[in-house]
KELOBA-446523 format. One line per field, with one value per residue (C-alpha): residue number from 1; x, y, z. Coordinates in nm, 2 decimals. Layout:
n	c(NUM|...)
u	c(X|...)
v	c(Y|...)
w	c(Z|...)
% end
This chain:
n	c(1|2|3|4|5|6|7|8|9|10|11|12|13|14|15|16|17|18|19|20|21|22|23|24|25|26|27|28|29|30|31|32|33|34|35|36|37|38|39|40|41|42|43|44|45|46|47|48|49|50|51|52|53|54|55|56|57|58|59|60|61|62|63|64|65|66|67|68|69|70|71|72|73|74|75|76|77|78|79|80|81|82|83|84|85|86|87|88|89|90|91|92|93|94|95|96|97|98|99|100|101|102|103|104|105|106|107|108|109|110|111|112|113|114|115|116|117|118|119|120|121|122|123|124|125|126|127|128|129|130|131|132|133|134|135|136|137|138|139|140|141|142|143|144|145|146|147|148|149|150|151|152|153|154|155|156|157|158|159|160|161|162|163|164|165|166|167|168|169|170|171|172|173|174|175|176|177|178|179|180|181|182|183|184|185|186|187|188|189|190|191|192|193|194|195|196|197|198|199|200|201|202|203|204|205|206|207|208|209|210|211|212|213|214|215|216|217|218|219|220|221|222|223|224|225|226|227|228|229|230|231|232|233|234|235|236|237|238|239|240|241|242|243|244|245|246|247|248|249|250|251|252|253|254|255|256|257|258|259|260|261|262|263|264|265|266|267|268|269|270|271|272|273|274|275|276|277|278|279|280|281|282|283|284|285|286|287|288|289|290|291|292|293|294|295|296|297|298|299|300|301|302|303|304|305|306|307|308|309|310|311|312|313|314|315|316|317|318|319|320|321|322|323|324|325|326|327|328|329|330|331|332|333|334|335|336|337|338|339|340|341|342|343|344|345|346|347|348|349|350|351|352|353|354|355|356|357|358|359|360|361|362|363|364|365|366|367|368|369|370|371|372|373|374|375|376|377|378|379|380|381)
u	c(0.00|0.14|0.22|-0.01|0.14|0.05|0.17|0.20|0.18|0.29|0.47|0.51|0.71|0.40|0.27|0.62|0.65|0.32|0.36|0.72|0.65|0.35|0.58|0.81|0.53|0.39|0.74|0.76|0.46|0.55|0.22|0.29|0.53|0.55|0.60|0.65|0.58|0.66|0.55|0.80|0.54|0.79|1.12|1.38|1.16|1.04|1.39|1.50|1.22|1.30|1.65|1.56|1.34|1.57|1.28|1.39|1.11|1.03|0.91|0.98|0.77|0.98|0.72|0.83|0.89|0.94|0.61|0.40|0.02|-0.24|-0.33|0.02|0.07|-0.25|-0.20|0.17|0.06|-0.21|0.00|0.29|0.09|-0.03|0.32|0.38|0.06|0.12|0.48|0.43|0.08|-0.04|-0.33|-0.41|-0.29|-0.27|-0.29|-0.26|-0.46|-0.54|-0.27|-0.29|-0.09|-0.35|-0.63|-0.44|-0.31|-0.66|-0.82|-0.54|-0.61|-0.98|-0.90|-0.70|-0.96|-0.72|-0.87|-0.78|-0.70|-0.72|-0.48|-0.60|-0.95|-1.25|-1.11|-1.35|-1.40|-1.70|-1.57|-1.45|-1.21|-1.05|-0.81|-0.76|-0.73|-0.71|-1.07|-1.21|-0.91|-1.01|-1.38|-1.31|-1.09|-1.36|-1.58|-1.33|-1.16|-1.25|-1.09|-1.08|-0.82|-0.96|-0.73|-1.03|-1.38|-1.49|-1.33|-1.53|-1.84|-1.79|-1.77|-2.08|-2.28|-2.19|-2.33|-2.00|-2.06|-1.82|-1.44|-1.41|-1.14|-1.04|-0.65|-0.50|-0.27|0.05|0.24|0.26|0.42|0.68|0.76|0.85|1.14|1.27|1.26|1.56|1.68|2.05|1.97|2.22|2.10|2.28|2.14|2.39|2.19|1.94|2.21|2.27|1.92|1.86|1.60|1.59|1.63|1.39|1.06|1.13|0.83|0.83|0.66|0.55|0.32|0.28|-0.09|-0.23|-0.55|-0.32|-0.16|-0.22|-0.36|-0.38|-0.02|0.07|-0.13|0.04|0.39|0.32|0.18|0.49|0.72|0.51|0.53|0.92|0.95|0.72|0.87|1.24|1.21|1.09|1.27|1.10|1.23|1.07|1.18|1.07|0.88|1.04|0.73|0.84|0.52|0.60|0.96|0.86|0.63|0.89|1.16|0.92|0.79|1.01|1.37|1.60|1.35|1.54|1.50|1.35|1.55|1.47|1.61|1.56|1.31|1.42|1.44|1.16|1.38|1.52|1.17|1.04|1.32|1.29|0.92|1.01|1.23|1.02|0.77|0.48|0.40|0.23|0.14|-0.11|0.02|-0.22|0.05|0.19|-0.15|-0.12|0.25|0.29|0.02|0.19|0.50|0.30|0.33|0.04|-0.06|-0.20|-0.35|-0.29|-0.61|-0.98|-1.08|-0.93|-1.03|-0.89|-1.15|-1.06|-0.75|-0.96|-1.20|-0.92|-0.77|-0.43|-0.50|-0.66|-0.77|-0.58|-0.72|-0.55|-0.61|-0.30|-0.45|-0.61|-0.29|-0.09|-0.34|-0.35|0.03|0.06|-0.16|0.04|0.37|0.25|0.00|0.15|-0.19|-0.32|-0.01|-0.03|-0.38|-0.29|0.04|-0.10|-0.42|-0.46|-0.35|-0.64|-0.43|-0.29|-0.08|0.19|0.02|-0.17|0.05|0.00|-0.38|-0.37|-0.16|-0.39|-0.70|-0.55|-0.48|-0.84|-0.98|-0.80|-0.90|-0.56|-0.61|-0.84|-1.02|-0.83|-1.00|-1.05|-0.82|-0.98|-0.83)
v	c(0.00|0.34|0.59|0.88|1.20|1.46|1.81|2.06|2.43|2.71|3.05|3.23|3.18|3.08|2.84|2.67|2.63|2.44|2.25|2.13|1.87|1.75|1.72|1.51|1.29|1.23|1.14|0.87|0.69|0.41|0.48|0.84|1.04|1.37|1.67|2.04|2.35|2.69|3.03|3.23|3.49|3.58|3.48|3.54|3.45|3.13|3.02|3.04|2.79|2.55|2.54|2.47|2.18|2.06|2.08|2.09|2.21|2.02|2.34|2.71|2.99|3.26|3.53|3.78|4.13|4.47|4.64|4.34|4.38|4.12|4.12|4.06|3.78|3.61|3.64|3.52|3.22|3.13|3.13|2.97|2.69|2.59|2.49|2.32|2.10|2.01|1.90|1.72|1.58|1.55|1.34|1.59|1.94|2.05|2.42|2.58|2.84|3.18|3.35|3.47|3.15|2.94|3.08|3.09|2.73|2.60|2.79|2.66|2.30|2.35|2.48|2.16|1.95|1.82|1.75|2.00|1.92|2.24|2.22|2.45|2.47|2.62|2.94|3.24|3.58|3.65|3.99|3.98|4.27|4.15|3.98|4.12|3.94|3.62|3.59|3.59|3.37|3.08|3.11|3.09|2.78|2.62|2.64|2.46|2.20|1.82|1.74|1.98|1.93|2.13|2.21|2.20|2.09|2.46|2.49|2.19|2.35|2.66|2.45|2.25|2.58|2.67|2.35|2.16|1.81|1.58|1.53|1.69|1.58|1.73|1.68|1.94|2.21|2.10|2.37|2.17|1.89|2.16|2.27|1.91|1.93|2.28|2.36|2.24|2.34|2.36|2.57|2.83|3.13|3.24|3.59|3.68|3.92|3.65|3.46|3.74|3.85|3.83|3.56|3.48|3.83|4.03|3.97|3.92|4.01|3.88|4.11|4.07|4.31|4.31|4.25|4.46|4.55|4.70|4.94|5.31|5.43|5.08|5.01|5.37|5.29|4.96|5.09|5.38|5.12|4.91|5.21|5.31|4.95|4.95|5.30|5.21|4.88|4.86|4.49|4.43|4.40|4.37|4.17|4.25|4.07|4.33|4.21|4.31|4.50|4.86|4.99|4.80|4.91|5.27|5.25|5.08|5.34|5.62|5.51|5.24|5.29|5.42|5.33|5.18|4.81|4.75|4.51|4.56|4.26|4.12|3.83|3.51|3.16|2.93|2.74|3.07|3.21|2.89|2.88|3.25|3.19|2.91|3.13|3.46|3.57|3.69|3.71|4.02|3.96|4.01|3.68|3.39|3.11|3.25|3.23|2.85|2.81|3.02|2.83|2.50|2.64|2.78|3.15|3.39|3.58|3.93|3.96|4.29|4.28|4.36|4.00|3.64|3.34|3.13|3.17|2.83|2.99|3.28|3.03|2.82|3.13|3.11|3.42|3.77|4.01|4.34|4.53|4.82|5.10|5.22|5.24|4.90|4.73|4.89|4.80|4.43|4.41|4.58|4.33|4.04|4.20|4.31|4.05|3.70|3.53|3.68|3.56|3.21|3.15|3.23|3.04|2.72|2.71|2.40|2.44|2.35|2.32|1.96|1.68|1.68|1.41|1.63|1.54|1.17|1.22|1.42|1.16|0.88|1.08|1.13|0.76|0.68|0.92|0.73|0.39|0.30|0.30|0.33|0.66|0.83|0.93|1.30|1.48|1.57|1.83)
w	c(0.00|-0.10|0.18|0.24|0.13|0.41|0.35|0.63|0.52|0.74|0.72|1.05|1.37|1.59|1.32|1.29|1.67|1.67|1.34|1.35|1.62|1.40|1.09|1.31|1.44|1.09|0.97|1.24|1.10|0.85|0.67|0.60|0.39|0.58|0.35|0.46|0.26|0.40|0.26|0.47|0.55|0.83|0.68|0.95|1.25|1.07|0.98|1.35|1.45|1.16|1.28|1.64|1.53|1.26|1.00|0.64|0.41|0.09|-0.07|0.02|-0.14|0.00|-0.04|0.24|0.10|0.30|0.41|0.28|0.28|0.36|-0.01|-0.13|0.12|0.03|-0.35|-0.34|-0.12|-0.36|-0.68|-0.51|-0.37|-0.72|-0.81|-0.47|-0.49|-0.86|-0.77|-0.44|-0.50|-0.14|-0.03|0.24|0.32|0.69|0.78|1.12|1.31|1.15|0.95|0.59|0.50|0.67|0.46|0.14|0.20|0.26|-0.04|-0.27|-0.15|-0.21|-0.57|-0.63|-0.46|-0.19|0.16|0.43|0.79|1.02|1.32|1.61|1.47|1.64|1.80|1.80|1.93|1.71|1.63|1.27|1.31|1.63|1.60|1.25|1.01|1.21|1.32|0.95|0.84|1.08|1.01|0.63|0.68|0.88|0.57|0.36|0.60|0.61|0.95|1.24|1.52|1.81|2.11|2.36|2.41|2.40|2.04|1.93|2.07|1.87|1.55|1.65|1.70|1.35|1.20|1.15|1.30|1.10|1.12|1.47|1.71|2.05|2.05|2.29|2.15|1.97|2.14|2.46|2.26|2.16|2.51|2.60|2.36|2.42|2.79|3.01|3.35|3.23|2.93|2.83|2.63|2.32|2.38|2.65|2.84|2.93|3.11|3.35|3.45|3.83|3.80|4.18|4.31|4.09|3.92|3.55|3.33|2.98|2.73|2.37|2.17|1.80|1.69|1.41|1.60|1.86|1.61|1.70|2.03|2.19|2.13|2.26|2.57|2.62|2.58|2.83|3.07|3.05|3.10|3.41|3.56|3.52|3.68|3.97|4.07|4.14|4.21|3.86|3.53|3.18|2.89|2.55|2.25|1.99|1.68|1.35|1.23|1.16|1.33|1.65|1.66|1.61|1.91|2.12|2.04|2.12|2.45|2.60|2.49|2.76|3.03|3.34|3.40|3.04|2.82|2.46|2.26|1.91|1.86|2.01|1.87|2.00|2.25|2.40|2.43|2.60|2.84|2.93|2.99|3.22|3.44|3.43|3.69|3.47|3.10|2.94|2.58|2.30|2.15|2.11|2.16|2.48|2.64|2.59|2.66|2.97|3.18|3.10|3.27|3.57|3.46|3.50|3.18|3.13|2.79|2.63|2.42|2.45|2.41|2.36|2.16|2.44|2.72|2.86|3.02|3.16|3.31|3.45|3.61|3.43|3.21|3.27|3.02|3.08|2.79|2.62|2.87|3.05|3.40|3.38|3.26|3.53|3.80|3.71|3.69|4.02|4.18|4.07|4.16|4.51|4.62|4.66|4.71|4.38|4.20|4.36|4.24|3.88|3.88|4.02|3.81|3.59|3.23|3.00|2.68|2.66|2.79|2.52|2.29|2.05|1.76|1.82|1.83|1.50|1.33|1.45|1.32|0.98|0.96|1.07|0.81|0.54|0.68|0.81|1.19|1.49|1.58|1.86|2.19|2.26|2.49|2.82|3.04)
% end
Protein backbone atom coordinates (compact mmCIF):
# COMPACT_ATOMS: atom_id res chain seq x y z
CA UNK A 1 0.00 0.00 0.00
CA UNK A 2 1.39 3.42 -0.96
CA UNK A 3 2.25 5.88 1.77
CA UNK A 4 -0.14 8.76 2.40
CA UNK A 5 1.42 12.06 1.33
CA UNK A 6 0.51 14.56 4.06
CA UNK A 7 1.73 18.12 3.45
CA UNK A 8 1.98 20.60 6.33
CA UNK A 9 1.81 24.26 5.25
CA UNK A 10 2.90 27.17 7.46
CA UNK A 11 4.69 30.48 7.17
CA UNK A 12 5.08 32.31 10.48
CA UNK A 13 7.07 31.75 13.65
CA UNK A 14 4.06 30.80 15.86
CA UNK A 15 2.77 28.37 13.23
CA UNK A 16 6.19 26.75 12.92
CA UNK A 17 6.51 26.25 16.68
CA UNK A 18 3.21 24.39 16.69
CA UNK A 19 3.61 22.51 13.40
CA UNK A 20 7.22 21.31 13.50
CA UNK A 21 6.46 18.71 16.21
CA UNK A 22 3.57 17.47 14.05
CA UNK A 23 5.79 17.25 10.94
CA UNK A 24 8.15 15.12 13.03
CA UNK A 25 5.34 12.92 14.39
CA UNK A 26 3.94 12.31 10.90
CA UNK A 27 7.42 11.38 9.66
CA UNK A 28 7.65 8.73 12.39
CA UNK A 29 4.60 6.88 11.00
CA UNK A 30 5.45 4.17 8.45
CA UNK A 31 2.13 4.74 6.66
CA UNK A 32 2.86 8.45 6.03
CA UNK A 33 5.24 10.46 3.91
CA UNK A 34 5.48 13.75 5.79
CA UNK A 35 5.94 16.76 3.48
CA UNK A 36 6.55 20.34 4.54
CA UNK A 37 5.79 23.50 2.55
CA UNK A 38 6.65 26.90 4.03
CA UNK A 39 5.49 30.24 2.63
CA UNK A 40 8.00 32.26 4.69
CA UNK A 41 5.40 34.93 5.44
CA UNK A 42 7.87 35.76 8.25
CA UNK A 43 11.26 34.78 6.80
CA UNK A 44 13.81 35.40 9.55
CA UNK A 45 11.60 34.41 12.48
CA UNK A 46 10.38 31.30 10.66
CA UNK A 47 13.92 30.15 9.85
CA UNK A 48 14.99 30.31 13.50
CA UNK A 49 12.22 27.87 14.44
CA UNK A 50 13.01 25.51 11.56
CA UNK A 51 16.59 25.41 12.82
CA UNK A 52 15.57 24.68 16.43
CA UNK A 53 13.40 21.75 15.37
CA UNK A 54 15.74 20.61 12.56
CA UNK A 55 12.86 20.83 10.09
CA UNK A 56 13.87 20.98 6.42
CA UNK A 57 11.06 22.14 4.10
CA UNK A 58 10.35 20.21 0.91
CA UNK A 59 9.06 23.42 -0.69
CA UNK A 60 9.76 27.08 0.17
CA UNK A 61 7.68 29.85 -1.42
CA UNK A 62 9.88 32.58 0.11
CA UNK A 63 7.19 35.24 -0.31
CA UNK A 64 8.25 37.83 2.29
CA UNK A 65 8.88 41.38 1.07
CA UNK A 66 9.36 44.68 2.97
CA UNK A 67 6.13 46.37 4.09
CA UNK A 68 4.08 43.48 2.71
CA UNK A 69 0.29 43.77 2.79
CA UNK A 70 -2.37 41.19 3.57
CA UNK A 71 -3.36 41.18 -0.11
CA UNK A 72 0.19 40.57 -1.31
CA UNK A 73 0.75 37.79 1.22
CA UNK A 74 -2.47 36.03 0.26
CA UNK A 75 -2.00 36.33 -3.51
CA UNK A 76 1.63 35.18 -3.41
CA UNK A 77 0.67 32.20 -1.23
CA UNK A 78 -2.10 31.21 -3.62
CA UNK A 79 0.00 31.33 -6.77
CA UNK A 80 2.98 29.69 -5.08
CA UNK A 81 0.86 26.89 -3.68
CA UNK A 82 -0.31 25.97 -7.19
CA UNK A 83 3.21 24.89 -8.09
CA UNK A 84 3.84 23.16 -4.74
CA UNK A 85 0.65 21.08 -4.92
CA UNK A 86 1.24 20.11 -8.53
CA UNK A 87 4.79 19.00 -7.71
CA UNK A 88 4.27 17.24 -4.36
CA UNK A 89 0.79 15.78 -5.05
CA UNK A 90 -0.37 15.56 -1.41
CA UNK A 91 -3.28 13.37 -0.30
CA UNK A 92 -4.09 15.92 2.41
CA UNK A 93 -2.92 19.42 3.30
CA UNK A 94 -2.63 20.54 6.92
CA UNK A 95 -2.86 24.23 7.81
CA UNK A 96 -2.55 25.79 11.22
CA UNK A 97 -4.55 28.39 13.07
CA UNK A 98 -5.46 31.70 11.52
CA UNK A 99 -2.75 33.46 9.49
CA UNK A 100 -2.96 34.64 5.89
CA UNK A 101 -0.83 31.59 5.02
CA UNK A 102 -3.47 29.41 6.69
CA UNK A 103 -6.33 30.86 4.66
CA UNK A 104 -4.43 30.87 1.37
CA UNK A 105 -3.15 27.34 1.93
CA UNK A 106 -6.65 26.02 2.61
CA UNK A 107 -8.14 27.89 -0.35
CA UNK A 108 -5.44 26.59 -2.68
CA UNK A 109 -6.05 23.04 -1.45
CA UNK A 110 -9.76 23.50 -2.17
CA UNK A 111 -9.02 24.75 -5.69
CA UNK A 112 -6.99 21.58 -6.25
CA UNK A 113 -9.66 19.40 -4.56
CA UNK A 114 -7.22 18.20 -1.90
CA UNK A 115 -8.71 17.49 1.56
CA UNK A 116 -7.76 19.95 4.32
CA UNK A 117 -6.98 19.28 7.97
CA UNK A 118 -7.18 22.36 10.22
CA UNK A 119 -4.83 22.23 13.20
CA UNK A 120 -5.97 24.47 16.08
CA UNK A 121 -9.52 24.68 14.76
CA UNK A 122 -12.55 26.26 16.40
CA UNK A 123 -11.08 29.34 18.09
CA UNK A 124 -13.47 32.32 17.99
CA UNK A 125 -13.99 35.84 19.32
CA UNK A 126 -17.05 36.46 17.09
CA UNK A 127 -15.70 39.91 16.22
CA UNK A 128 -14.50 39.80 12.62
CA UNK A 129 -12.13 42.72 13.11
CA UNK A 130 -10.52 41.47 16.32
CA UNK A 131 -8.12 39.85 16.02
CA UNK A 132 -7.63 41.19 12.49
CA UNK A 133 -7.34 39.41 10.10
CA UNK A 134 -7.13 36.20 12.12
CA UNK A 135 -10.79 35.86 13.12
CA UNK A 136 -12.01 35.81 9.53
CA UNK A 137 -9.11 33.63 8.38
CA UNK A 138 -10.04 30.84 10.77
CA UNK A 139 -13.77 31.11 10.03
CA UNK A 140 -13.12 30.89 6.29
CA UNK A 141 -10.84 27.87 6.79
CA UNK A 142 -13.61 26.21 8.81
CA UNK A 143 -15.84 26.40 5.72
CA UNK A 144 -13.20 24.58 3.66
CA UNK A 145 -11.71 21.99 6.02
CA UNK A 146 -12.52 18.28 6.16
CA UNK A 147 -10.84 17.45 9.48
CA UNK A 148 -10.83 19.77 12.51
CA UNK A 149 -8.21 19.31 15.21
CA UNK A 150 -9.59 21.30 18.14
CA UNK A 151 -7.32 22.04 21.11
CA UNK A 152 -10.23 22.03 23.60
CA UNK A 153 -13.82 20.90 24.06
CA UNK A 154 -14.87 24.55 23.92
CA UNK A 155 -13.31 24.91 20.45
CA UNK A 156 -15.27 21.90 19.24
CA UNK A 157 -18.42 23.45 20.73
CA UNK A 158 -17.89 26.59 18.65
CA UNK A 159 -17.81 24.51 15.47
CA UNK A 160 -20.86 22.49 16.48
CA UNK A 161 -22.80 25.74 16.99
CA UNK A 162 -21.85 26.71 13.44
CA UNK A 163 -23.29 23.47 12.05
CA UNK A 164 -19.99 21.63 11.58
CA UNK A 165 -20.53 18.13 12.93
CA UNK A 166 -18.22 15.80 10.99
CA UNK A 167 -14.47 15.30 11.27
CA UNK A 168 -14.14 16.90 14.72
CA UNK A 169 -11.36 15.82 17.10
CA UNK A 170 -10.29 17.26 20.46
CA UNK A 171 -6.53 16.84 20.51
CA UNK A 172 -5.00 19.35 22.92
CA UNK A 173 -2.63 21.97 21.55
CA UNK A 174 0.55 20.98 19.75
CA UNK A 175 2.45 23.80 21.46
CA UNK A 176 2.52 21.70 24.63
CA UNK A 177 4.23 18.97 22.60
CA UNK A 178 6.80 21.56 21.49
CA UNK A 179 7.56 22.66 25.07
CA UNK A 180 8.46 19.10 26.01
CA UNK A 181 11.41 19.23 23.62
CA UNK A 182 12.69 22.77 24.23
CA UNK A 183 12.62 23.58 27.98
CA UNK A 184 15.62 22.42 30.05
CA UNK A 185 16.85 23.36 33.53
CA UNK A 186 20.48 23.58 32.36
CA UNK A 187 19.67 25.69 29.30
CA UNK A 188 22.24 28.33 28.29
CA UNK A 189 20.99 31.30 26.27
CA UNK A 190 22.82 32.45 23.15
CA UNK A 191 21.37 35.93 23.81
CA UNK A 192 23.92 36.74 26.49
CA UNK A 193 21.88 39.28 28.46
CA UNK A 194 19.40 36.51 29.32
CA UNK A 195 22.10 34.50 31.11
CA UNK A 196 22.70 37.39 33.51
CA UNK A 197 19.20 38.47 34.49
CA UNK A 198 18.56 38.38 38.28
CA UNK A 199 15.94 35.62 38.06
CA UNK A 200 15.92 34.76 41.74
CA UNK A 201 16.30 38.30 43.06
CA UNK A 202 13.86 40.30 40.91
CA UNK A 203 10.54 39.66 39.22
CA UNK A 204 11.26 39.20 35.51
CA UNK A 205 8.31 40.09 33.30
CA UNK A 206 8.33 38.76 29.73
CA UNK A 207 6.56 41.09 27.29
CA UNK A 208 5.43 40.71 23.68
CA UNK A 209 3.19 43.06 21.71
CA UNK A 210 2.74 43.02 17.95
CA UNK A 211 -0.88 42.44 16.83
CA UNK A 212 -2.28 44.58 14.02
CA UNK A 213 -5.45 45.46 15.93
CA UNK A 214 -3.24 47.08 18.58
CA UNK A 215 -1.56 49.43 16.10
CA UNK A 216 -2.13 53.09 16.95
CA UNK A 217 -3.62 54.24 20.25
CA UNK A 218 -3.86 50.78 21.87
CA UNK A 219 -0.15 50.17 21.30
CA UNK A 220 0.75 53.62 22.61
CA UNK A 221 -1.27 52.89 25.76
CA UNK A 222 0.42 49.51 26.20
CA UNK A 223 3.92 50.94 25.78
CA UNK A 224 3.23 53.73 28.28
CA UNK A 225 1.82 51.20 30.74
CA UNK A 226 4.95 49.05 30.47
CA UNK A 227 7.17 52.08 31.07
CA UNK A 228 5.10 53.04 34.13
CA UNK A 229 5.32 49.50 35.57
CA UNK A 230 9.10 49.51 35.19
CA UNK A 231 9.48 52.96 36.78
CA UNK A 232 7.20 52.19 39.74
CA UNK A 233 8.68 48.79 40.73
CA UNK A 234 12.39 48.60 41.46
CA UNK A 235 12.07 44.85 42.09
CA UNK A 236 10.86 44.29 38.50
CA UNK A 237 12.71 43.99 35.19
CA UNK A 238 10.96 43.76 31.83
CA UNK A 239 12.33 41.73 28.93
CA UNK A 240 10.77 42.57 25.58
CA UNK A 241 11.82 40.66 22.43
CA UNK A 242 10.68 43.29 19.95
CA UNK A 243 8.83 42.14 16.83
CA UNK A 244 10.42 43.07 13.51
CA UNK A 245 7.37 45.04 12.37
CA UNK A 246 8.42 48.66 11.68
CA UNK A 247 5.19 49.87 13.31
CA UNK A 248 5.99 47.99 16.52
CA UNK A 249 9.62 49.11 16.56
CA UNK A 250 8.65 52.75 16.13
CA UNK A 251 6.27 52.56 19.11
CA UNK A 252 8.90 50.82 21.25
CA UNK A 253 11.55 53.39 20.38
CA UNK A 254 9.19 56.26 21.19
CA UNK A 255 7.85 55.09 24.54
CA UNK A 256 10.18 52.44 26.00
CA UNK A 257 13.75 52.86 24.79
CA UNK A 258 15.96 54.18 27.58
CA UNK A 259 13.52 53.26 30.36
CA UNK A 260 15.38 51.83 33.39
CA UNK A 261 14.99 48.07 33.98
CA UNK A 262 13.56 47.48 30.48
CA UNK A 263 15.60 45.15 28.24
CA UNK A 264 14.71 45.55 24.56
CA UNK A 265 16.12 42.64 22.57
CA UNK A 266 15.65 41.11 19.13
CA UNK A 267 13.09 38.32 18.57
CA UNK A 268 14.19 35.07 20.16
CA UNK A 269 14.40 31.57 18.71
CA UNK A 270 11.65 29.28 19.98
CA UNK A 271 13.88 27.42 22.45
CA UNK A 272 15.20 30.68 23.94
CA UNK A 273 11.68 32.08 24.27
CA UNK A 274 10.41 28.93 25.97
CA UNK A 275 13.28 28.81 28.43
CA UNK A 276 12.96 32.52 29.25
CA UNK A 277 9.27 31.94 29.85
CA UNK A 278 10.07 29.04 32.18
CA UNK A 279 12.28 31.32 34.32
CA UNK A 280 10.23 34.53 34.29
CA UNK A 281 7.72 35.69 36.90
CA UNK A 282 4.88 36.89 34.69
CA UNK A 283 3.97 37.15 31.00
CA UNK A 284 2.30 40.22 29.45
CA UNK A 285 1.37 39.64 25.82
CA UNK A 286 -1.04 40.12 22.95
CA UNK A 287 0.15 36.82 21.44
CA UNK A 288 -2.16 33.84 21.15
CA UNK A 289 0.46 31.13 21.57
CA UNK A 290 1.91 32.54 24.79
CA UNK A 291 -1.54 32.28 26.39
CA UNK A 292 -1.20 28.51 25.96
CA UNK A 293 2.53 28.10 26.60
CA UNK A 294 2.90 30.15 29.77
CA UNK A 295 0.20 28.32 31.80
CA UNK A 296 1.89 25.01 30.95
CA UNK A 297 4.97 26.43 32.69
CA UNK A 298 3.05 27.79 35.68
CA UNK A 299 3.29 31.45 34.65
CA UNK A 300 0.37 33.90 34.95
CA UNK A 301 -0.55 35.79 31.78
CA UNK A 302 -1.98 39.29 31.34
CA UNK A 303 -3.44 39.57 27.85
CA UNK A 304 -2.92 42.99 26.25
CA UNK A 305 -6.10 42.84 24.19
CA UNK A 306 -9.80 43.57 24.53
CA UNK A 307 -10.81 39.93 24.10
CA UNK A 308 -9.33 36.47 23.68
CA UNK A 309 -10.26 33.45 21.60
CA UNK A 310 -8.84 31.33 24.40
CA UNK A 311 -11.53 31.64 27.10
CA UNK A 312 -10.57 28.29 28.63
CA UNK A 313 -7.47 29.88 30.16
CA UNK A 314 -9.51 32.78 31.57
CA UNK A 315 -12.01 30.32 33.05
CA UNK A 316 -9.20 28.20 34.50
CA UNK A 317 -7.66 31.29 36.09
CA UNK A 318 -4.28 31.17 34.32
CA UNK A 319 -5.02 34.20 32.11
CA UNK A 320 -6.60 37.62 32.72
CA UNK A 321 -7.68 40.16 30.12
CA UNK A 322 -5.82 43.37 30.89
CA UNK A 323 -7.18 45.25 27.87
CA UNK A 324 -5.49 48.19 26.17
CA UNK A 325 -6.12 51.02 28.65
CA UNK A 326 -2.99 52.18 30.46
CA UNK A 327 -4.51 52.44 33.94
CA UNK A 328 -6.10 48.97 33.73
CA UNK A 329 -2.89 47.31 32.57
CA UNK A 330 -0.86 48.96 35.33
CA UNK A 331 -3.41 48.03 38.01
CA UNK A 332 -3.52 44.34 37.04
CA UNK A 333 0.26 44.09 36.85
CA UNK A 334 0.61 45.87 40.21
CA UNK A 335 -1.69 43.33 41.86
CA UNK A 336 0.36 40.37 40.65
CA UNK A 337 3.63 42.07 41.58
CA UNK A 338 2.54 43.10 45.09
CA UNK A 339 -0.03 40.45 46.16
CA UNK A 340 1.52 36.96 46.64
CA UNK A 341 -1.88 35.29 47.03
CA UNK A 342 -3.26 36.75 43.79
CA UNK A 343 -0.11 35.57 42.04
CA UNK A 344 -0.27 32.08 43.57
CA UNK A 345 -3.86 31.56 42.40
CA UNK A 346 -2.92 32.24 38.79
CA UNK A 347 0.41 30.41 38.83
CA UNK A 348 -1.10 27.22 40.27
CA UNK A 349 -4.23 27.07 38.13
CA UNK A 350 -4.62 24.02 35.88
CA UNK A 351 -3.49 24.45 32.27
CA UNK A 352 -6.39 23.45 29.97
CA UNK A 353 -4.40 23.11 26.75
CA UNK A 354 -2.97 19.66 26.60
CA UNK A 355 -0.86 16.79 27.87
CA UNK A 356 1.88 16.81 25.22
CA UNK A 357 0.26 14.16 22.99
CA UNK A 358 -1.69 16.35 20.54
CA UNK A 359 0.52 15.41 17.57
CA UNK A 360 -0.03 11.71 18.21
CA UNK A 361 -3.82 12.20 18.25
CA UNK A 362 -3.71 14.23 15.02
CA UNK A 363 -1.62 11.60 13.23
CA UNK A 364 -3.96 8.87 14.46
CA UNK A 365 -6.99 10.86 13.27
CA UNK A 366 -5.50 11.29 9.79
CA UNK A 367 -4.80 7.56 9.51
CA UNK A 368 -8.35 6.80 10.70
CA UNK A 369 -9.76 9.21 8.09
CA UNK A 370 -7.99 7.28 5.34
CA UNK A 371 -9.03 3.90 6.76
CA UNK A 372 -5.58 3.03 8.09
CA UNK A 373 -6.14 2.93 11.84
CA UNK A 374 -8.41 3.31 14.86
CA UNK A 375 -10.17 6.54 15.76
CA UNK A 376 -8.28 8.31 18.59
CA UNK A 377 -9.94 9.21 21.87
CA UNK A 378 -10.50 12.91 22.53
CA UNK A 379 -8.22 14.82 24.88
CA UNK A 380 -9.84 15.68 28.20
CA UNK A 381 -8.32 18.36 30.43
